[in-house]
Structures are given as C-alpha cells and as structure tokens.
C-alpha positions, -999 to 999 in steps of 0.1 A, spaced: 673 236 755 660 201 760 648 209 794 625 239 783 604 219 760 568 216 772 549 203 741 565 169 738 571 145 766 583 111 758 562 83 768 573 63 798 577 31 778 604 46 756 624 53 787 619 17 801 631 4 764 659 30 764 672 17 798 677 -18 782 713 -30 784 731 -21 752 760 -45 746 781 -50 717 796 -82 703 823 -82 729 798 -79 758 810 -43 763 784 -15 774 776 8 747 762 44 748 723 43 743 723 74 724 705 70 692 736 68 666 724 46 637 754 52 616 778 40 645 791 5 642 790 -2 681 754 11 684 744 -12 657 759 -41 671 739 -33 704 707 -36 685 718 -68 666 726 -83 701 690 -76 713 678 -94 685 700 -122 690 684 -127 724 654 -140 709 674 -165 689 685 -178 723 648 -180 733 643 -202 700 672 -225 708 659 -231 743 625 -239 731 636 -263 704 660 -278 731 629 -282 757 609 -297 729 637 -322 720 640 -331 755 603 -336 760 601 -358 728 631 -379 740 614 -387 772 582 -394 755 600 -420 733 622 -436 758 597 -436 789 566 -448 770 546 -471 791 517 -495 781 483 -475 784 455 -494 800 419 -487 799 419 -466 830 447 -444 819 434 -436 784 406 -413 797 426 -388 816 452 -386 789 426 -379 764 411 -351 786 446 -338 789 451 -334 753 419 -318 748 423 -292 773 458 -286 760 442 -280 727 414 -257 740 438 -237 761 463 -233 735 437 -222 709 424 -197 734 460 -182 739 467 -183 702 434 -163 694 442 -137 722 477 -136 708 464 -128 672 440 -103 684 468 -83 701 489 -86 670 463 -72 648 459 -44 672 497 -37 675 502 -41 638 474 -14 632 488 9 659 523 7 643 511 13 606 492 43 620 521 57 638 545 52 608 518 68 586 516 98 607 555 101 606 556 99 568 527 122 563 545 149 586 577 144 568 560 149 533 542 180 548 576 193 561 593 186 527 566 204 507 571 234 531 608 234 525 603 230 489 580 261 488 604 281 506 634 271 481 612 279 452 602 313 466 636 322 473 649 309 439 621 329 419 628 361 438 663 357 435 661 349 395 639 380 393 662 405 408 694 392 391 681 387 356 649 406 349 655 437 371 691 440 359 680 440 320 653 468 328 678 488 347 704 486 318 680 498 293 668 526 315 702 538 322 709 543 284 674 562 282 683 584 311 719 589 302 712 628 294 697 632 328 721 626 360 693 627 385 674 601 368 706 578 364 713 585 402 680 571 409 684 539 388 719 535 407 701 536 440 675 512 428 704 488 417 717 491 451 684 481 468 682 450 444 717 442 455 706 442 491 678 420 485 699 395 465 724 395 494 695 388 519 682 358 496 715 344 489 723 344 527 691 322 534 700 285 539 696 262 509 666 239 516 672 218 487 696 194 505 673 189 533 646 185 512 662 157 493 670 140 526 635 141 539 620 129 507 647 99 508 637 91 544 601 94 537 600 71 508 624 45 524 604 45 556 570 40 535 587 10 516 598 -8 547 566 -2 567 545 -18 539 565 -48 538 566 -50 576 528 -46 578 523 -73 551 547 -97 568 530 -94 603 497 -97 585 506 -131 568 519 -144 601 488 -136 620 466 -151 593 490 -182 593 487 -186 630 449 -185 630 448 -213 602 475 -235 622 455 -230 653 422 -240 636 438 -272 621 454 -279 655 420 -278 671 404 -300 645 434 -325 644 434 -328 683 395 -332 683 391 -356 655 427 -374 664 437 -373 625 472 -383 616 476 -361 586 464 -330 603 488 -337 632 515 -340 609 507 -307 593 505 -292 628 542 -307 635 556 -292 604 540 -258 604 541 -254 642 578 -257 642 580 -231 613 557 -206 631 577 -211 662 608 -200 643 590 -170 628 576 -160 660 609 -159 677 623 -141 648 595 -115 647 601 -109 684 638 -103 679 630 -78 651 604 -60 671 625 -58 702 655 -43 683 633 -20 663 613 -7 698 645 -2 715 663 18 686 631 39 680 630 46 720 665 57 719 656 83 692 623 92 709 640 101 745 663 128 729 652 135 692 664 171 693 698 160 698 699 136 668 684 163 645 708 187 655 735 166 649 722 155 613 714 190 601 747 208 613 764 206 579 736 223 562 717 242 587 730 266 617 721 256 650 701 288 657 678 279 627 674 241 638 665 252 675 640 279 661 621 252 644 624 225 669 611 245 701 593 274 683 596 293 714 588 330 720 620 334 739 640 324 708 646 351 682 635 347 646 667 340 626 652 354 593 635 385 608 666 407 597 666 393 563 628 396 558 629 432 572 656 442 548 639 426 519 608 445 526 621 480 532 642 475 500 610 466 479 592 496 495 620 521 486 622 508 451 584 510 448 588 546 457 613 553 432 596 538 405 564 558 411 584 589 410 599 580 377 568 570 361 552 605 373 580 628 361 602 610 335 576 596 311 568 629 298 602 634 288 612 599 279 582 581 267 601 550 258 612 544 293 573 535 304 577 500 292 609 494 312 594 512 344 563 492 341 581 458 338 603 469 372 570 477 389 557 441 379 587 425 392 587 443 426 548 434 429 557 400 422 586 400 448 564 414 472 538 388 468 565 362 472 578 378 504 545 376 520 543 338 512 579 334 523 573 349 556 545 328 562 565 296 553 596 309 573 575 308 604 582 283 629 547 273 634 542 253 603 573 229 605 572 227 643 536 213 639 548 187 616 577 178 638 556 172 668 530 152 647 560 131 635 572 126 672 538 117 685 530 93 656 563 72 659 570 74 698 534 70 709 514 49 684 546 33 667 565 21 698 532 12 715 524 -10 685 555 -26 685 553 -35 720 521 -53 713 536 -70 686 565 -84 708 538 -95 732 519 -113 704 552 -128 693 560 -141 727 526 -154 733 524 -173 699 559 -186 706 548 -201 741 515 -213 728 531 -233 697 557 -248 719 530 -262 742 511 -272 712 538 -291 698 544 -309 730 507 -321 729 509 -333 694 531 -365 700 509 -373 730 478 -374 706 497 -394 681 504 -420 708 466 -421 717 456 -426 682 482 -455 679 468 -470 709 433 -467 697 442 -486 665 461 -512 684 429 -520 705 408 -521 674 430 -546 657 429 -568 688 390 -574 684 384 -610 674 375 -614 637 344 -635 646 330 -610 671 297 -600 658 302 -565 673 336 -558 654 330 -528 634 348 -542 606 327 -571 603 296 -550 607 305 -531 578 317 -558 553 299 -556 522 276 -582 507 295 -606 483 274 -615 454 298 -645 446 284 -665 475 254 -689 471 224 -673 456 195 -668 481 166 -686 470 134 -667 471 102 -679 486 85 -683 452 112 -708 442 98 -734 462 62 -730 451 41 -758 439 8 -757 423 -6 -786 443 -6 -798 478 -23 -795 512 -13 -786 547 -27 -821 559 -8 -842 533 27 -828 544 44 -834 577 60 -804 593 99 -807 596 113 -814 626 129 -784 648 165 -778 639 193 -784 667 200 -748 668 169 -726 667 173 -694 651 148 -666 652 132 -656 621 147 -620 623 183 -635 620 174 -647 584 175 -611 571 204 -598 592 224 -630 582 223 -619 547 250 -592 556 272 -618 575 298 -639 559 286 -673 572 259 -685 547 246 -711 570 210 -698 573 208 -677 541 188 -701 521 165 -712 549 128 -703 546 110 -693 577 104 -724 595 117 -716 630 81 -718 646 70 -749 628 40 -735 612 37 -706 589 20 -673 601 -18 -673 603 -22 -649 576 -8 -673 548 -33 -691 526 -36 -728 524 -15 -729 491 9 -707 505 13 -728 537 19 -759 515 47 -743 496 62 -730 528 63 -766 542 75 -786 511 111 -793 509 124 -820 485 155 -843 491 175 -822 466 166 -793 488 179 -812 519 210 -821 502 216 -785 489 214 -773 527 230 -801 544 218 -817 576 213 -786 595 175 -790 588 157 -826 591 120 -831 581 
C-alpha cells in the first residue's frame, strides 16, 4: 500500500533524522518505528535529549578549565602587551555579537516555520473532525427518523388500513424498506470516538505549540538583550555590565543546550512519524475503523473500492421504493380513507428529509475531503514543522557556542579593567597631569582670594612708588587663574606683577594701586615676593 502512494513523499531531512541512532537507557538499539506509547521508544528520545546535556557539561568543563588557567597562569601585563589583548577582546565581542545576531535571525525563522506547520496540522485536524462530526450527525438524524417518526406513522396507517389487505401489505413492504435503511445506517462506523480523539489531539497540540512558541520567543529576545549588554560592556569596560553578562550568559548557555536537546528529540520523533504515517494511523484506528475504510481515506485511489458504496446504494433504492409506494397510497387510498392523508404526508416529509441527508452523507463519505485534510496535515508537520525545528536546533547550537566564547572573553576584559585601574592608581598625586587632581573641586575653606579692588588706594602716583623686585620663581600671569583650581595656594592671592609693570592700558591710579603693597600684605603672603 505504502509503495503506491504518489501524492505524499517524505522530505529528505526526515529520513536523515529517522536514521539517527535510537538507544534506550541500557544502550541497546531500539526500533525507530514511531510508537509513542512504547517505553523503549520513549527512552530513545530521552536519550537523544540527554546528548545535549553532555554538550552542556563539556561546555561548562571547558569554561571552568579556561578560568582556572587564567587565574593560575596570570602574568604581569606591560604597556606593549595591553594593546593586543584589548584588540583581541574587541574582536571577540564583535564576532560573537554577529554570530548571536545571525543565530537569533535563524531562530526567528525556525520558530515561525514550526508555528506555521503546527497551525496547518491543527487546522486540518479540526476540518477532519468537523467532517466526521457531520457524518455522525447525518447518520444519527436519518436513523432516528426511520426508527421513531416513520414507525409511528406506519402504526397509525396500519390501524386505518386494516379493512384493506392490499394497503396493509404495502405498509409492511414499506416497513421492510425502512428496516433495510436502518440496517445500513447501523452498519456504518461510529465516528464519534474518532471525533473525540481528533478533538483531544488538536486541542493538546495547540496548547503545547503556544507555549513552545512563546518560550522560544522569550529566549530569542533574551539572547538579543544579552548580546547588546555584552557589546556595550566589553566596549565601555564596565564592571557591572560584565557581571550581568557572566550571570545571564551562563543561564542562556544552559537554556540553549536544553532547547537543543528538546528540539532534537522532537524533530527525530516527528520524522519517525513522517517516514511512515499510514502505518501509525492504521494501528491507532484498528479498534474503531476497519482497515478497508482507513486505506480508502489514506490513499483515496481509484483502484480502491468505496466501502460505503453498497450501503449508500441500498439506502437510495429503499428511499426511492418507499417514495413510489407513498405516492400510490396518496393517489388511491385518500379518497377511501381521508384520515390517512396526514400520516402519508408525514411519511413523505421524512423520506424527503432522509433523501436530502443521503446526498449530504454521500458527499461527506467521499474520500477526497478527508484525504485532502490528511495531506495538508502531513505537509504542515513534516515539511514546515520539521524544517523549523532544524532551524531552531541550529539556533540553539550557534547560541551555545557563541555564549561559551563570550564567557571566555569576559574574564579577560575584567583583567584589563583591573590593570587599567591599577595603572591609574600608580600616577603621582602631585603630577599636574593626574586626572584625579585636575578634577578636584575648589575648596571654599581655603584662604580667600583678594580681589584687585581690595588693594586700591585713593592717592599715589607711579613715580612715588618703587616697583617690587622680581620673585625668585617667576610665574606667568596666566598661571594665577589656573592655580585657583589647584590645592597649592601659593600664588592665589598675588596680583599680576610678574612683568614688573602693569599693562599699558591701565590708568595712573590703577597702576598706583597695582604696585602698592603694604607690610601687612607682605606678612600675609610671606617671603615669596619682595618689594
């Protein structure tokens, strides 16, 4: 049967995943046929998921070994070595950021593809469930009309036509036709159990898929945020950012390996189903549907006979025969038995309704509707679904490798920050180029700076005063203003006397004030300036 299928061919990646080794917890080979209820098969999928746990363990082991070597083999960094190390950390941050961004893009695509495939699967299951529900409803309505409504009308007509043996013979013949219809309808498979199973499968699948999609979406956003923080932290060399990267990076590394294991197990299990889906469905429905009916809907081939053809034909012929009998009774018996007209018209309405139901039932029983839903479900889960899972596995693998590399770069960046801070601490406190001294705020508790006007005098001339002698340490005039922001108050209160004469733009009174210094002022400033 499976070899004659031409409308569905499993994609090559499902065969590749199907050939993955299936081992149980005892490391024994297990049949790779899709059997989710089998304990050994479940163990084989769990074993595949645990392989990613081994990868996580190796990653943490390599990371621990690297950190140990970095702590034990740390050497003093000199000025020539710092620049290559900083460049190396920068390049690691750039390359890791690009890899993570690429992995996140792959993850978004895979998450969307998987969601589309599962949506197509559930949509097809709901459509098939609706078709089966329609079949069951039509069969139930027709069966109830024949067993209850038609029987009541025939019983009343039997009492009315009791004086006439030919009429009662016609009623018995109609009852025989109704029994044939009831027998054919009863022989049809009960679709209610299958309908309940399909509804439960679709609801559970939709529930699981929603939380799977949401989990991957949050993981992708988390990877993007950590990648941004990592790039900023390594670029700005911020300690708190590096600490956040270290904690969140380990968490994301664990989540990436966990998602890789779950995705691999799911992809392999789905591929096992996609390679031979017909066999699984036949085994699942053998208790409720016959193999002929299942094959009819799975393959929908012209070479396969319709298992409902005989029942539908008998149903149609019986209805036609009963319609003819009712028409004859309405034509000949109503004139003799007027009270029989109401029941005869009631029977005619039941037969017309049953014929309408028969046409609908014939359309729903045709294999093309359910077979189309079956194919769409297979294409959704085996093409889009498994393909999306493969992209998600690739995302998890790339993210795990990238974050492992990033975690190895964080301690190196931390070391560079420590070396930078240590070198800044080694700068002399009295060095005028020390950044810590240049940014020291002005202390208002120091000696007040006397303004130029505080030394003004209402009298005096330039010729009556002798210019002061040059100081032992000549200081440029511009240093007086810059010294206001230094800790040394040596020249803070000294007027502009460095050139020995005031600027030519001063007036005579201003020049007198500029050159006048009293003994008290000399005692105030000490012996740094002599007049």
